[in-house]
Phi, psi and omega in degrees: 000135181294148175295151183294153178305310185296315182296314184290320180289317179299321180293321179292325176292315180299325180278356179078017180276329174224157177270328183184186180197156172229130180230132178226136177211152180199170173253180186296324182278349182075020179275317174272122181224126172235106178233116182210137175248139182238150169073209185215161172239160182252126177287165179301332179286347183099351179285136178266137177227151181301143174295140181234158180297331182264011174298143185271127188246151171278116184282338185051233183288355168299344176294331187301320178298318182292320177296321177300315180298316179298321178293318181293332175297321179288329174296316177300324182278356179081009180275339176223161175235142179296321189249007181278156177294127182268006188298329180288332180269324183229069180298331178293325175288317182296334183281350182296139176259169182260129179275133181243353181159198177227159177298167183303328180276358177076011185258331186250122178290142176264119187235151174217151182298146176296140185279342177210158183289155176278139178244166176298320179302320178296318179297321184283342184245008178064036178243016183272343185097356182275055185295153169300134186298328183287352180264356183227121183303322180293319179290324176300313179298315179301314182296320179297325183276321191242351181213062181297152181304139177228177183257349183280128176299143182225148175287173184309313185301325182267336182287333182234069186275354190285165182292178175280147180279335179203167180294136181307134177076018182242351181201193181218135168201136179309137199213176173269019180304323181287333173294317176293323177299319176299321178293321176299317178302315181297318183290324181288323185264339185075013178237158177293161177299321178300320178293321177295317179297320179298313184289317188274334188237306186292311183299314179298334182256004179071028178270124182242351188250062179223138178202139174285156178300138359275143178283113184249341180293125184296327179292336175273322181299328180291344179243014187277112183300322185272016171253097186207173184302333179271353177214065189294344177260004178056047177285341186085036186301317184295323183296323184255021172090023174101351181250123182260017187296328182306313180273324182300326183260010184262136174237114184099188185267119181260115185288350180266346185198355199269001190269144174243138185191149174290150175298329180295337175267324179299323180294333177296323179290313177301318181296320180298320177289321178299311182285341185050054189274000178079002181287329181256313185217163176294147179306322179293327178292315179298317178302319180293325179301327184271006175273159176282118182258012175274144181262176176298333182279325183270337183301317180302321178295322178295314180295323178295321179294320179298324183269355185277187183301329179264011189303327183298331179285328182274341179275341181041054173087357182264136179302146181296336181284339181288135181286123177223161173222202179227124177267199176264090181135338181173184175293143175235137176282141181254006176203162176291147169247117188306127178074010185214232185298138171273163176302136180089008176290135175253139182207152171196201181200203179204122182058217178264351196237357183246138176220141176215158176206157173225112181249094183288331181289319181261007173058058181205141173218157181194161176222138178235124179237109179268153178242090184294157175272144175256156009270344186258096180283128183267093183297327182293315180291326178296318179296320178297316181295319178297320180290324174299319176299310184302321183276313187290332179295332175289322177297319180293321179294318179295318179296321178296317180296321177297320179296318179296321179294321178297319179296318180293324180289000000 
């Protein structure tokens, strides 16, 4: 049995492994509610203040779900298609070739044209070939030779100039596909991704405290967890393990990682999808998001990644033996896990410290945002704390349901 949320988080704070945490969970009716802030955050002045539910957090890859919802809204409106060729909207993306190796002297990349066009569905499910360069040795080598790290902020098109890791629709690797999806959204609508998110997601749910990096609104900066003496530019260093390059080198709104928002607002998004209340998307669209969108051709690559050296990050707390696939927004379970996730649960996270899930079968959703200490972020303890959250919130929900039944009896 997992250690309780409260016990494990309090112990990690006492040991100096994290500064604090915010956890929010609820059911579709909003009857079961777990909202709790732990610990403290440090202001830029060095003063410590208690962690609050409305503190503004760096979502990192928690942004991907929100970008997916914004994209699916445009699919509903007929401005985009899940399976259509994106070359007319993103010719720069369509022009990318696939890297297959290097010449014998190691200097010249071997490239070949993509065998089929990239689609929005591929971008949303990490099957387009636009893998993160650090996850693929050929892309790592290419980047070292032709795109060395620099200090100048760059937009999506320039930030990810490298070739495709595989032919579109033939494999799976965690990717910058959602950053490209955000760019597609901007080009189709003529508005920034932030403006699209505000109109399609934040306004319908009454969310007012969201902004892509850099966070410039003073009312948000005063509650910004990642604005502190160890991260004076609010890059979100602690969330991604001490390196702030993702935001430091970003120009514009990055749909794969760039959003800041309180957990108290993020849970509103999770709840809307759980309840399928029609506020964000049509019920049929939400249902489709929770289906497995991997094909017979892409599934082997996904399963290999889950079982590989980086697999723990792609499994997000789920045993490798459990059958999973990938929906539109995150990993989806393809079978029940006894005492835990039901079949069709969607889950993902952000950086090393954020975890979220939506379990429509068992009527529960939740988000856990930990605040690691710098400079040495302890990834192992963060994973343990996230897993305690994922498991113990189910115990708390079950205990609550038993209590409600006792009252009714």
